[in-house]
N, CA, C and O atoms as a Maestro MAE file, in Angstrom:
{
 s_m_m2io_version
 :::
 2.0.0
}

f_m_ct {
 s_m_title
 :::
 protein
 m_atom[332] {
  # First column is atom index #
  i_m_mmod_type
  r_m_x_coord
  r_m_y_coord
  r_m_z_coord
  i_m_residue_number
  s_m_chain_name
  s_m_pdb_residue_name
  s_m_pdb_atom_name
  i_m_atomic_number
  :::
  1 25 49.713 19.572 -16.346 1 A "MET " " N  " 7
  2 3 50.060 19.381 -14.705 1 A "MET " " CA " 6
  3 2 50.938 20.187 -14.489 1 A "MET " " C  " 6
  4 15 51.978 19.676 -14.904 1 A "MET " " O  " 8
  5 25 51.194 21.444 -13.960 2 A "ARG " " N  " 7
  6 3 52.293 21.850 -13.549 2 A "ARG " " CA " 6
  7 2 52.579 21.549 -12.213 2 A "ARG " " C  " 6
  8 15 51.770 21.163 -11.369 2 A "ARG " " O  " 8
  9 25 54.459 21.863 -11.987 3 A "LEU " " N  " 7
  10 3 54.798 21.019 -10.676 3 A "LEU " " CA " 6
  11 2 54.894 21.938 -9.568 3 A "LEU " " C  " 6
  12 15 55.643 22.906 -9.426 3 A "LEU " " O  " 8
  13 25 54.119 21.527 -8.904 4 A "ILE " " N  " 7
  14 3 53.942 22.871 -7.137 4 A "ILE " " CA " 6
  15 2 55.067 21.741 -6.714 4 A "ILE " " C  " 6
  16 15 55.284 20.589 -7.091 4 A "ILE " " O  " 8
  17 25 55.779 22.767 -5.590 5 A "PRO " " N  " 7
  18 3 56.843 21.467 -4.541 5 A "PRO " " CA " 6
  19 2 55.907 20.640 -3.663 5 A "PRO " " C  " 6
  20 15 54.752 21.001 -3.441 5 A "PRO " " O  " 8
  21 25 56.471 19.452 -3.140 6 A "GLN " " N  " 7
  22 3 55.113 18.943 -2.503 6 A "GLN " " CA " 6
  23 2 55.873 19.313 -1.105 6 A "GLN " " C  " 6
  24 15 55.629 18.505 -0.209 6 A "GLN " " O  " 8
  25 25 56.699 20.321 -0.771 7 A "ASP " " N  " 7
  26 3 56.584 20.676 0.755 7 A "ASP " " CA " 6
  27 2 55.621 22.371 0.608 7 A "ASP " " C  " 6
  28 15 55.737 23.386 1.296 7 A "ASP " " O  " 8
  29 25 54.882 22.134 -0.352 8 A "ALA " " N  " 7
  30 3 54.373 23.480 -0.164 8 A "ALA " " CA " 6
  31 2 53.021 23.333 0.976 8 A "ALA " " C  " 6
  32 15 52.356 22.352 0.644 8 A "ALA " " O  " 8
  33 25 52.554 23.883 1.959 9 A "LYS " " N  " 7
  34 3 51.526 23.851 2.571 9 A "LYS " " CA " 6
  35 2 50.016 24.383 1.444 9 A "LYS " " C  " 6
  36 15 49.939 25.088 0.438 9 A "LYS " " O  " 8
  37 25 48.882 23.516 2.370 10 A "ARG " " N  " 7
  38 3 47.814 23.702 1.462 10 A "ARG " " CA " 6
  39 2 46.960 24.601 2.854 10 A "ARG " " C  " 6
  40 15 47.110 24.627 4.076 10 A "ARG " " O  " 8
  41 25 46.115 25.207 1.958 11 A "GLY " " N  " 7
  42 3 45.464 26.762 3.034 11 A "GLY " " CA " 6
  43 2 44.653 27.354 2.017 11 A "GLY " " C  " 6
  44 15 44.928 27.251 0.822 11 A "GLY " " O  " 8
  45 25 43.363 28.158 2.594 12 A "THR " " N  " 7
  46 3 42.907 29.245 1.859 12 A "THR " " CA " 6
  47 2 43.244 30.441 2.040 12 A "THR " " C  " 6
  48 15 43.299 30.891 3.184 12 A "THR " " O  " 8
  49 25 43.507 31.121 1.063 13 A "MET " " N  " 7
  50 3 44.126 32.700 1.089 13 A "MET " " CA " 6
  51 2 42.927 33.492 1.040 13 A "MET " " C  " 6
  52 15 41.825 33.000 0.795 13 A "MET " " O  " 8
  53 25 43.062 34.334 1.198 14 A "VAL " " N  " 7
  54 3 42.061 35.979 1.368 14 A "VAL " " CA " 6
  55 2 43.012 37.225 1.368 14 A "VAL " " C  " 6
  56 15 44.083 37.401 1.948 14 A "VAL " " O  " 8
  57 25 42.299 38.020 0.550 15 A "PRO " " N  " 7
  58 3 43.425 39.313 0.303 15 A "PRO " " CA " 6
  59 2 42.714 39.654 1.447 15 A "PRO " " C  " 6
  60 15 41.650 39.305 1.958 15 A "PRO " " O  " 8
  61 25 43.887 40.683 1.782 16 A "VAL " " N  " 7
  62 3 43.549 41.643 2.665 16 A "VAL " " CA " 6
  63 2 43.697 43.351 2.978 16 A "VAL " " C  " 6
  64 15 43.107 44.104 3.752 16 A "VAL " " O  " 8
  65 25 44.568 43.508 2.173 17 A "GLU " " N  " 7
  66 3 45.236 45.128 1.994 17 A "GLU " " CA " 6
  67 2 46.287 45.385 1.806 17 A "GLU " " C  " 6
  68 15 47.144 45.287 2.685 17 A "GLU " " O  " 8
  69 25 46.503 45.745 0.742 18 A "GLY " " N  " 7
  70 3 47.685 45.962 -0.133 18 A "GLY " " CA " 6
  71 2 48.999 45.150 -0.525 18 A "GLY " " C  " 6
  72 15 49.267 44.888 -1.697 18 A "GLY " " O  " 8
  73 25 49.363 44.978 -0.034 19 A "MET " " N  " 7
  74 3 50.731 43.644 -0.067 19 A "MET " " CA " 6
  75 2 50.200 42.511 1.636 19 A "MET " " C  " 6
  76 15 50.888 42.323 2.639 19 A "MET " " O  " 8
  77 25 49.164 42.131 1.413 20 A "ALA " " N  " 7
  78 3 49.016 41.033 2.513 20 A "ALA " " CA " 6
  79 2 47.716 40.309 2.240 20 A "ALA " " C  " 6
  80 15 46.793 40.842 1.625 20 A "ALA " " O  " 8
  81 25 47.674 39.026 2.736 21 A "VAL " " N  " 7
  82 3 46.673 38.049 2.740 21 A "VAL " " CA " 6
  83 2 46.812 37.593 4.259 21 A "VAL " " C  " 6
  84 15 47.728 37.762 5.064 21 A "VAL " " O  " 8
  85 25 45.486 36.908 4.375 22 A "GLU " " N  " 7
  86 3 45.538 36.093 5.375 22 A "GLU " " CA " 6
  87 2 45.660 34.541 4.618 22 A "GLU " " C  " 6
  88 15 45.211 34.278 3.502 22 A "GLU " " O  " 8
  89 25 46.185 33.857 5.276 23 A "ILE " " N  " 7
  90 3 46.017 32.511 5.075 23 A "ILE " " CA " 6
  91 2 45.667 31.801 6.352 23 A "ILE " " C  " 6
  92 15 46.444 31.962 7.294 23 A "ILE " " O  " 8
  93 25 44.574 31.011 6.528 24 A "ASP " " N  " 7
  94 3 43.886 30.090 7.300 24 A "ASP " " CA " 6
  95 2 43.633 30.977 8.435 24 A "ASP " " C  " 6
  96 15 43.772 30.431 9.530 24 A "ASP " " O  " 8
  97 25 43.240 32.416 8.446 25 A "GLY " " N  " 7
  98 3 42.932 33.569 9.412 25 A "GLY " " CA " 6
  99 2 44.349 33.727 10.056 25 A "GLY " " C  " 6
  100 15 44.423 33.569 11.275 25 A "GLY " " O  " 8
  101 25 45.320 33.982 9.448 26 A "THR " " N  " 7
  102 3 46.759 34.607 10.312 26 A "THR " " CA " 6
  103 2 47.291 35.365 8.943 26 A "THR " " C  " 6
  104 15 47.422 34.798 7.858 26 A "THR " " O  " 8
  105 25 47.565 36.718 9.196 27 A "ARG " " N  " 7
  106 3 48.032 37.430 7.840 27 A "ARG " " CA " 6
  107 2 49.264 37.369 7.659 27 A "ARG " " C  " 6
  108 15 50.179 37.197 8.464 27 A "ARG " " O  " 8
  109 25 49.261 37.470 6.918 28 A "VAL " " N  " 7
  110 3 50.649 36.704 6.236 28 A "VAL " " CA " 6
  111 2 51.422 37.964 5.231 28 A "VAL " " C  " 6
  112 15 50.615 38.087 4.310 28 A "VAL " " O  " 8
  113 25 52.245 38.661 5.042 29 A "GLU " " N  " 7
  114 3 52.716 39.836 4.002 29 A "GLU " " CA " 6
  115 2 53.134 39.063 2.857 29 A "GLU " " C  " 6
  116 15 53.410 37.875 3.029 29 A "GLU " " O  " 8
  117 25 53.203 39.502 1.884 30 A "LEU " " N  " 7
  118 3 53.968 38.947 0.837 30 A "LEU " " CA " 6
  119 2 54.985 39.877 0.752 30 A "LEU " " C  " 6
  120 15 54.848 41.094 0.874 30 A "LEU " " O  " 8
  121 25 56.399 39.045 0.460 31 A "ALA " " N  " 7
  122 3 57.236 39.258 -0.029 31 A "ALA " " CA " 6
  123 2 57.917 39.875 -1.022 31 A "ALA " " C  " 6
  124 15 57.216 39.795 -2.031 31 A "ALA " " O  " 8
  125 25 58.936 40.455 -1.257 32 A "ALA " " N  " 7
  126 3 59.390 41.395 -2.438 32 A "ALA " " CA " 6
  127 2 59.371 40.318 -3.490 32 A "ALA " " C  " 6
  128 15 59.887 39.235 -3.216 32 A "ALA " " O  " 8
  129 25 58.882 40.495 -4.540 33 A "GLY " " N  " 7
  130 3 58.914 39.519 -5.762 33 A "GLY " " CA " 6
  131 2 57.824 38.394 -5.454 33 A "GLY " " C  " 6
  132 15 57.945 37.449 -6.233 33 A "GLY " " O  " 8
  133 25 56.848 38.248 -4.577 34 A "ALA " " N  " 7
  134 3 56.296 36.996 -4.569 34 A "ALA " " CA " 6
  135 2 55.251 37.078 -5.797 34 A "ALA " " C  " 6
  136 15 54.884 38.020 -6.498 34 A "ALA " " O  " 8
  137 25 54.798 35.190 -5.761 35 A "GLN " " N  " 7
  138 3 54.492 35.307 -7.290 35 A "GLN " " CA " 6
  139 2 53.262 34.166 -6.535 35 A "GLN " " C  " 6
  140 15 53.322 33.147 -5.848 35 A "GLN " " O  " 8
  141 25 52.446 34.810 -6.979 36 A "VAL " " N  " 7
  142 3 50.950 33.977 -6.847 36 A "VAL " " CA " 6
  143 2 50.398 33.823 -8.382 36 A "VAL " " C  " 6
  144 15 50.370 34.601 -9.336 36 A "VAL " " O  " 8
  145 25 49.942 32.374 -8.176 37 A "ARG " " N  " 7
  146 3 50.033 31.746 -9.910 37 A "ARG " " CA " 6
  147 2 48.749 31.480 -9.456 37 A "ARG " " C  " 6
  148 15 48.423 31.137 -8.320 37 A "ARG " " O  " 8
  149 25 47.791 31.729 -10.775 38 A "ASN " " N  " 7
  150 3 46.366 30.742 -10.646 38 A "ASN " " CA " 6
  151 2 46.520 29.658 -11.466 38 A "ASN " " C  " 6
  152 15 47.601 29.336 -11.961 38 A "ASN " " O  " 8
  153 25 45.086 28.859 -11.695 39 A "GLU " " N  " 7
  154 3 44.983 27.636 -12.183 39 A "GLU " " CA " 6
  155 2 45.443 27.106 -13.540 39 A "GLU " " C  " 6
  156 15 45.526 25.975 -14.019 39 A "GLU " " O  " 8
  157 25 45.731 28.430 -14.020 40 A "ARG " " N  " 7
  158 3 46.215 28.216 -15.395 40 A "ARG " " CA " 6
  159 2 47.808 28.775 -15.306 40 A "ARG " " C  " 6
  160 15 48.323 29.367 -16.255 40 A "ARG " " O  " 8
  161 25 48.363 28.568 -14.318 41 A "ASN " " N  " 7
  162 3 49.513 28.962 -14.176 41 A "ASN " " CA " 6
  163 2 49.889 30.509 -14.552 41 A "ASN " " C  " 6
  164 15 51.052 30.646 -14.932 41 A "ASN " " O  " 8
  165 25 49.333 31.336 -14.521 42 A "PHE " " N  " 7
  166 3 49.630 33.243 -15.148 42 A "PHE " " CA " 6
  167 2 49.658 33.456 -13.340 42 A "PHE " " C  " 6
  168 15 49.089 32.884 -12.411 42 A "PHE " " O  " 8
  169 25 50.514 34.448 -13.434 43 A "ILE " " N  " 7
  170 3 50.976 35.276 -12.144 43 A "ILE " " CA " 6
  171 2 49.377 35.927 -12.229 43 A "ILE " " C  " 6
  172 15 48.528 35.913 -13.120 43 A "ILE " " O  " 8
  173 25 49.415 36.521 -10.788 44 A "VAL " " N  " 7
  174 3 48.060 36.827 -10.429 44 A "VAL " " CA " 6
  175 2 48.410 38.195 -9.758 44 A "VAL " " C  " 6
  176 15 49.253 38.219 -8.860 44 A "VAL " " O  " 8
  177 25 47.748 39.396 -10.197 45 A "LEU " " N  " 7
  178 3 48.745 40.614 -9.256 45 A "LEU " " CA " 6
  179 2 48.011 40.565 -7.792 45 A "LEU " " C  " 6
  180 15 46.828 40.240 -7.692 45 A "LEU " " O  " 8
  181 25 48.553 40.802 -7.037 46 A "PRO " " N  " 7
  182 3 47.601 41.210 -5.770 46 A "PRO " " CA " 6
  183 2 46.382 41.989 -5.677 46 A "PRO " " C  " 6
  184 15 45.598 41.795 -4.747 46 A "PRO " " O  " 8
  185 25 46.213 42.672 -6.384 47 A "MET " " N  " 7
  186 3 44.629 43.959 -6.255 47 A "MET " " CA " 6
  187 2 43.953 42.915 -7.308 47 A "MET " " C  " 6
  188 15 42.805 43.194 -7.656 47 A "MET " " O  " 8
  189 25 44.604 41.632 -7.899 48 A "ALA " " N  " 7
  190 3 43.278 41.536 -8.902 48 A "ALA " " CA " 6
  191 2 43.134 39.593 -8.326 48 A "ALA " " C  " 6
  192 15 42.586 38.843 -9.133 48 A "ALA " " O  " 8
  193 25 43.689 38.934 -6.870 49 A "LEU " " N  " 7
  194 3 43.398 38.156 -6.122 49 A "LEU " " CA " 6
  195 2 42.132 37.854 -6.290 49 A "LEU " " C  " 6
  196 15 41.463 38.820 -6.657 49 A "LEU " " O  " 8
  197 25 41.351 36.525 -6.112 50 A "PRO " " N  " 7
  198 3 40.677 35.818 -6.291 50 A "PRO " " CA " 6
  199 2 39.927 36.248 -3.736 50 A "PRO " " C  " 6
  200 15 40.589 36.032 -2.721 50 A "PRO " " O  " 8
  201 25 38.492 36.820 -3.861 51 A "LYS " " N  " 7
  202 3 37.935 36.932 -2.356 51 A "LYS " " CA " 6
  203 2 38.626 35.591 -1.729 51 A "LYS " " C  " 6
  204 15 39.521 35.997 -0.989 51 A "LYS " " O  " 8
  205 25 38.591 34.337 -1.716 52 A "SER " " N  " 7
  206 3 39.141 33.268 -1.461 52 A "SER " " CA " 6
  207 2 39.344 32.347 -2.521 52 A "SER " " C  " 6
  208 15 38.585 32.200 -3.478 52 A "SER " " O  " 8
  209 25 40.690 31.564 -2.253 53 A "ALA " " N  " 7
  210 3 40.766 30.342 -2.771 53 A "ALA " " CA " 6
  211 2 41.660 29.749 -2.241 53 A "ALA " " C  " 6
  212 15 42.538 30.341 -1.613 53 A "ALA " " O  " 8
  213 25 41.629 28.669 -2.360 54 A "LEU " " N  " 7
  214 3 42.557 27.367 -2.203 54 A "LEU " " CA " 6
  215 2 43.900 27.568 -2.329 54 A "LEU " " C  " 6
  216 15 44.248 28.434 -3.132 54 A "LEU " " O  " 8
  217 25 44.537 27.115 -1.869 55 A "VAL " " N  " 7
  218 3 45.957 27.422 -2.868 55 A "VAL " " CA " 6
  219 2 46.843 26.539 -2.177 55 A "VAL " " C  " 6
  220 15 46.371 25.892 -1.242 55 A "VAL " " O  " 8
  221 25 48.204 26.383 -2.517 56 A "LYS " " N  " 7
  222 3 49.593 25.741 -2.156 56 A "LYS " " CA " 6
  223 2 50.402 26.901 -1.985 56 A "LYS " " C  " 6
  224 15 50.561 27.663 -2.939 56 A "LYS " " O  " 8
  225 25 50.890 27.106 -0.972 57 A "TYR " " N  " 7
  226 3 52.088 28.035 -0.671 57 A "TYR " " CA " 6
  227 2 53.535 27.993 -0.029 57 A "TYR " " C  " 6
  228 15 53.678 27.246 0.938 57 A "TYR " " O  " 8
  229 25 54.606 28.716 -0.470 58 A "LYS " " N  " 7
  230 3 55.836 28.657 0.607 58 A "LYS " " CA " 6
  231 2 56.075 29.895 0.873 58 A "LYS " " C  " 6
  232 15 56.092 30.848 0.095 58 A "LYS " " O  " 8
  233 25 56.269 29.866 2.031 59 A "LEU " " N  " 7
  234 3 57.107 30.798 3.257 59 A "LEU " " CA " 6
  235 2 58.662 30.976 2.987 59 A "LEU " " C  " 6
  236 15 59.494 30.104 2.739 59 A "LEU " " O  " 8
  237 25 58.819 32.333 3.103 60 A "GLY " " N  " 7
  238 3 60.550 32.596 3.168 60 A "GLY " " CA " 6
  239 2 60.957 32.338 4.635 60 A "GLY " " C  " 6
  240 15 60.368 31.868 5.609 60 A "GLY " " O  " 8
  241 25 61.876 32.702 4.469 61 A "ALA " " N  " 7
  242 3 62.339 32.048 6.239 61 A "ALA " " CA " 6
  243 2 62.505 33.484 6.928 61 A "ALA " " C  " 6
  244 15 63.320 33.504 7.850 61 A "ALA " " O  " 8
  245 25 61.864 34.685 6.625 62 A "ASP " " N  " 7
  246 3 61.222 36.157 7.203 62 A "ASP " " CA " 6
  247 2 59.789 35.717 7.473 62 A "ASP " " C  " 6
  248 15 59.229 36.434 8.302 62 A "ASP " " O  " 8
  249 25 58.771 34.339 6.798 63 A "GLY " " N  " 7
  250 3 57.455 34.576 7.484 63 A "GLY " " CA " 6
  251 2 56.520 35.053 6.183 63 A "GLY " " C  " 6
  252 15 55.299 34.896 6.168 63 A "GLY " " O  " 8
  253 25 57.285 35.664 5.088 64 A "LYS " " N  " 7
  254 3 56.581 36.267 4.366 64 A "LYS " " CA " 6
  255 2 56.346 35.322 3.120 64 A "LYS " " C  " 6
  256 15 57.102 34.397 2.821 64 A "LYS " " O  " 8
  257 25 55.190 35.677 2.427 65 A "LEU " " N  " 7
  258 3 54.563 34.458 1.527 65 A "LEU " " CA " 6
  259 2 55.905 34.968 0.088 65 A "LEU " " C  " 6
  260 15 56.371 36.046 -0.282 65 A "LEU " " O  " 8
  261 25 56.061 33.807 -0.253 66 A "GLN " " N  " 7
  262 3 57.135 33.602 -1.593 66 A "GLN " " CA " 6
  263 2 56.288 33.439 -2.434 66 A "GLN " " C  " 6
  264 15 56.013 34.348 -3.216 66 A "GLN " " O  " 8
  265 25 55.685 32.259 -2.472 67 A "ARG " " N  " 7
  266 3 55.007 31.742 -4.380 67 A "ARG " " CA " 6
  267 2 53.478 31.057 -3.232 67 A "ARG " " C  " 6
  268 15 53.410 30.701 -2.055 67 A "ARG " " O  " 8
  269 25 52.444 31.159 -4.406 68 A "ALA " " N  " 7
  270 3 51.297 30.213 -4.056 68 A "ALA " " CA " 6
  271 2 50.865 30.556 -5.137 68 A "ALA " " C  " 6
  272 15 50.968 31.603 -5.777 68 A "ALA " " O  " 8
  273 25 49.841 28.620 -5.504 69 A "TRP " " N  " 7
  274 3 49.671 28.288 -6.314 69 A "TRP " " CA " 6
  275 2 48.036 28.151 -5.971 69 A "TRP " " C  " 6
  276 15 47.713 27.359 -5.086 69 A "TRP " " O  " 8
  277 25 46.971 28.948 -6.694 70 A "ILE " " N  " 7
  278 3 45.992 28.375 -6.781 70 A "ILE " " CA " 6
  279 2 45.561 27.445 -7.096 70 A "ILE " " C  " 6
  280 15 45.957 27.133 -8.219 70 A "ILE " " O  " 8
  281 25 44.626 26.492 -6.496 71 A "LEU " " N  " 7
  282 3 44.599 25.718 -6.917 71 A "LEU " " CA " 6
  283 2 43.402 24.859 -7.948 71 A "LEU " " C  " 6
  284 15 42.295 25.290 -7.625 71 A "LEU " " O  " 8
  285 25 43.291 23.959 -8.898 72 A "SER " " N  " 7
  286 3 42.345 23.786 -9.999 72 A "SER " " CA " 6
  287 2 41.658 23.059 -8.962 72 A "SER " " C  " 6
  288 15 42.048 22.919 -7.803 72 A "SER " " O  " 8
  289 25 40.145 22.416 -9.700 73 A "PRO " " N  " 7
  290 3 39.492 21.361 -8.837 73 A "PRO " " CA " 6
  291 2 40.153 20.073 -8.577 73 A "PRO " " C  " 6
  292 15 40.141 19.334 -7.592 73 A "PRO " " O  " 8
  293 25 40.803 19.991 -9.862 74 A "GLN " " N  " 7
  294 3 41.394 18.106 -9.987 74 A "GLN " " CA " 6
  295 2 42.817 18.872 -8.900 74 A "GLN " " C  " 6
  296 15 42.739 18.314 -7.805 74 A "GLN " " O  " 8
  297 25 43.743 19.686 -8.898 75 A "GLU " " N  " 7
  298 3 44.709 19.992 -8.115 75 A "GLU " " CA " 6
  299 2 44.075 19.552 -6.583 75 A "GLU " " C  " 6
  300 15 44.331 18.496 -6.004 75 A "GLU " " O  " 8
  301 25 43.194 20.626 -6.092 76 A "ALA " " N  " 7
  302 3 42.557 20.491 -4.915 76 A "ALA " " CA " 6
  303 2 42.382 18.951 -4.387 76 A "ALA " " C  " 6
  304 15 42.548 18.534 -3.241 76 A "ALA " " O  " 8
  305 25 42.038 18.306 -5.442 77 A "ALA " " N  " 7
  306 3 41.663 16.711 -5.312 77 A "ALA " " CA " 6
  307 2 42.296 15.868 -4.860 77 A "ALA " " C  " 6
  308 15 41.873 14.800 -4.419 77 A "ALA " " O  " 8
  309 25 43.813 16.375 -4.927 78 A "GLN " " N  " 7
  310 3 44.974 15.568 -5.128 78 A "GLN " " CA " 6
  311 2 44.905 15.847 -3.374 78 A "GLN " " C  " 6
  312 15 44.578 16.841 -2.726 78 A "GLN " " O  " 8
  313 25 45.458 14.236 -2.900 79 A "PRO " " N  " 7
  314 3 46.147 14.481 -1.199 79 A "PRO " " CA " 6
  315 2 47.209 15.136 -1.286 79 A "PRO " " C  " 6
  316 15 47.528 15.619 -2.372 79 A "PRO " " O  " 8
  317 25 48.188 15.339 0.112 80 A "ASP " " N  " 7
  318 3 49.105 16.381 0.392 80 A "ASP " " CA " 6
  319 2 50.016 15.364 0.740 80 A "ASP " " C  " 6
  320 15 49.610 14.531 1.550 80 A "ASP " " O  " 8
  321 25 51.417 15.230 0.204 81 A "ALA " " N  " 7
  322 3 52.429 14.601 -0.021 81 A "ALA " " CA " 6
  323 2 52.525 14.455 1.980 81 A "ALA " " C  " 6
  324 15 52.457 15.307 2.865 81 A "ALA " " O  " 8
  325 25 52.701 12.987 2.001 82 A "LYS " " N  " 7
  326 3 52.851 12.981 3.232 82 A "LYS " " CA " 6
  327 2 54.731 13.102 3.901 82 A "LYS " " C  " 6
  328 15 55.594 12.530 3.236 82 A "LYS " " O  " 8
  329 25 55.067 13.728 4.956 83 A "PRO " " N  " 7
  330 3 56.173 14.083 5.307 83 A "PRO " " CA " 6
  331 2 57.170 12.896 4.998 83 A "PRO " " C  " 6
  332 15 58.366 13.008 5.265 83 A "PRO " " O  " 8
  :::
 }
 m_bond[331] {
  # First column is bond index #
  i_m_from
  i_m_to
  i_m_order
  :::
  1 1 2 1
  2 2 3 1
  3 3 4 2
  4 3 5 1
  5 5 6 1
  6 6 7 1
  7 7 8 2
  8 7 9 1
  9 9 10 1
  10 10 11 1
  11 11 12 2
  12 11 13 1
  13 13 14 1
  14 14 15 1
  15 15 16 2
  16 15 17 1
  17 17 18 1
  18 18 19 1
  19 19 20 2
  20 19 21 1
  21 21 22 1
  22 22 23 1
  23 23 24 2
  24 23 25 1
  25 25 26 1
  26 26 27 1
  27 27 28 2
  28 27 29 1
  29 29 30 1
  30 30 31 1
  31 31 32 2
  32 31 33 1
  33 33 34 1
  34 34 35 1
  35 35 36 2
  36 35 37 1
  37 37 38 1
  38 38 39 1
  39 39 40 2
  40 39 41 1
  41 41 42 1
  42 42 43 1
  43 43 44 2
  44 43 45 1
  45 45 46 1
  46 46 47 1
  47 47 48 2
  48 47 49 1
  49 49 50 1
  50 50 51 1
  51 51 52 2
  52 51 53 1
  53 53 54 1
  54 54 55 1
  55 55 56 2
  56 55 57 1
  57 57 58 1
  58 58 59 1
  59 59 60 2
  60 59 61 1
  61 61 62 1
  62 62 63 1
  63 63 64 2
  64 63 65 1
  65 65 66 1
  66 66 67 1
  67 67 68 2
  68 67 69 1
  69 69 70 1
  70 70 71 1
  71 71 72 2
  72 71 73 1
  73 73 74 1
  74 74 75 1
  75 75 76 2
  76 75 77 1
  77 77 78 1
  78 78 79 1
  79 79 80 2
  80 79 81 1
  81 81 82 1
  82 82 83 1
  83 83 84 2
  84 83 85 1
  85 85 86 1
  86 86 87 1
  87 87 88 2
  88 87 89 1
  89 89 90 1
  90 90 91 1
  91 91 92 2
  92 91 93 1
  93 93 94 1
  94 94 95 1
  95 95 96 2
  96 95 97 1
  97 97 98 1
  98 98 99 1
  99 99 100 2
  100 99 101 1
  101 101 102 1
  102 102 103 1
  103 103 104 2
  104 103 105 1
  105 105 106 1
  106 106 107 1
  107 107 108 2
  108 107 109 1
  109 109 110 1
  110 110 111 1
  111 111 112 2
  112 111 113 1
  113 113 114 1
  114 114 115 1
  115 115 116 2
  116 115 117 1
  117 117 118 1
  118 118 119 1
  119 119 120 2
  120 119 121 1
  121 121 122 1
  122 122 123 1
  123 123 124 2
  124 123 125 1
  125 125 126 1
  126 126 127 1
  127 127 128 2
  128 127 129 1
  129 129 130 1
  130 130 131 1
  131 131 132 2
  132 131 133 1
  133 133 134 1
  134 134 135 1
  135 135 136 2
  136 135 137 1
  137 137 138 1
  138 138 139 1
  139 139 140 2
  140 139 141 1
  141 141 142 1
  142 142 143 1
  143 143 144 2
  144 143 145 1
  145 145 146 1
  146 146 147 1
  147 147 148 2
  148 147 149 1
  149 149 150 1
  150 150 151 1
  151 151 152 2
  152 151 153 1
  153 153 154 1
  154 154 155 1
  155 155 156 2
  156 155 157 1
  157 157 158 1
  158 158 159 1
  159 159 160 2
  160 159 161 1
  161 161 162 1
  162 162 163 1
  163 163 164 2
  164 163 165 1
  165 165 166 1
  166 166 167 1
  167 167 168 2
  168 167 169 1
  169 169 170 1
  170 170 171 1
  171 171 172 2
  172 171 173 1
  173 173 174 1
  174 174 175 1
  175 175 176 2
  176 175 177 1
  177 177 178 1
  178 178 179 1
  179 179 180 2
  180 179 181 1
  181 181 182 1
  182 182 183 1
  183 183 184 2
  184 183 185 1
  185 185 186 1
  186 186 187 1
  187 187 188 2
  188 187 189 1
  189 189 190 1
  190 190 191 1
  191 191 192 2
  192 191 193 1
  193 193 194 1
  194 194 195 1
  195 195 196 2
  196 195 197 1
  197 197 198 1
  198 198 199 1
  199 199 200 2
  200 199 201 1
  201 201 202 1
  202 202 203 1
  203 203 204 2
  204 203 205 1
  205 205 206 1
  206 206 207 1
  207 207 208 2
  208 207 209 1
  209 209 210 1
  210 210 211 1
  211 211 212 2
  212 211 213 1
  213 213 214 1
  214 214 215 1
  215 215 216 2
  216 215 217 1
  217 217 218 1
  218 218 219 1
  219 219 220 2
  220 219 221 1
  221 221 222 1
  222 222 223 1
  223 223 224 2
  224 223 225 1
  225 225 226 1
  226 226 227 1
  227 227 228 2
  228 227 229 1
  229 229 230 1
  230 230 231 1
  231 231 232 2
  232 231 233 1
  233 233 234 1
  234 234 235 1
  235 235 236 2
  236 235 237 1
  237 237 238 1
  238 238 239 1
  239 239 240 2
  240 239 241 1
  241 241 242 1
  242 242 243 1
  243 243 244 2
  244 243 245 1
  245 245 246 1
  246 246 247 1
  247 247 248 2
  248 247 249 1
  249 249 250 1
  250 250 251 1
  251 251 252 2
  252 251 253 1
  253 253 254 1
  254 254 255 1
  255 255 256 2
  256 255 257 1
  257 257 258 1
  258 258 259 1
  259 259 260 2
  260 259 261 1
  261 261 262 1
  262 262 263 1
  263 263 264 2
  264 263 265 1
  265 265 266 1
  266 266 267 1
  267 267 268 2
  268 267 269 1
  269 269 270 1
  270 270 271 1
  271 271 272 2
  272 271 273 1
  273 273 274 1
  274 274 275 1
  275 275 276 2
  276 275 277 1
  277 277 278 1
  278 278 279 1
  279 279 280 2
  280 279 281 1
  281 281 282 1
  282 282 283 1
  283 283 284 2
  284 283 285 1
  285 285 286 1
  286 286 287 1
  287 287 288 2
  288 287 289 1
  289 289 290 1
  290 290 291 1
  291 291 292 2
  292 291 293 1
  293 293 294 1
  294 294 295 1
  295 295 296 2
  296 295 297 1
  297 297 298 1
  298 298 299 1
  299 299 300 2
  300 299 301 1
  301 301 302 1
  302 302 303 1
  303 303 304 2
  304 303 305 1
  305 305 306 1
  306 306 307 1
  307 307 308 2
  308 307 309 1
  309 309 310 1
  310 310 311 1
  311 311 312 2
  312 311 313 1
  313 313 314 1
  314 314 315 1
  315 315 316 2
  316 315 317 1
  317 317 318 1
  318 318 319 1
  319 319 320 2
  320 319 321 1
  321 321 322 1
  322 322 323 1
  323 323 324 2
  324 323 325 1
  325 325 326 1
  326 326 327 1
  327 327 328 2
  328 327 329 1
  329 329 330 1
  330 330 331 1
  331 331 332 2
  :::
 }
}
């Protein structure tokens, strides 16, 4: 099991173009140094993102995507932490 911060939000991520994605229909720019990790915890380059993926993600103070973790079926089945 990998460590995904409990305060990470859940959403569906779709690549848009260049350094942008949509999360639940909202366009989000990737921050400099942003990391998207696949189910095996390997870094996925922006041009290799899947067409749609259930993720947990964290945005920076500027609203840009800092980190995202593509969820495995087991991780997706886990309930989100209560605030």
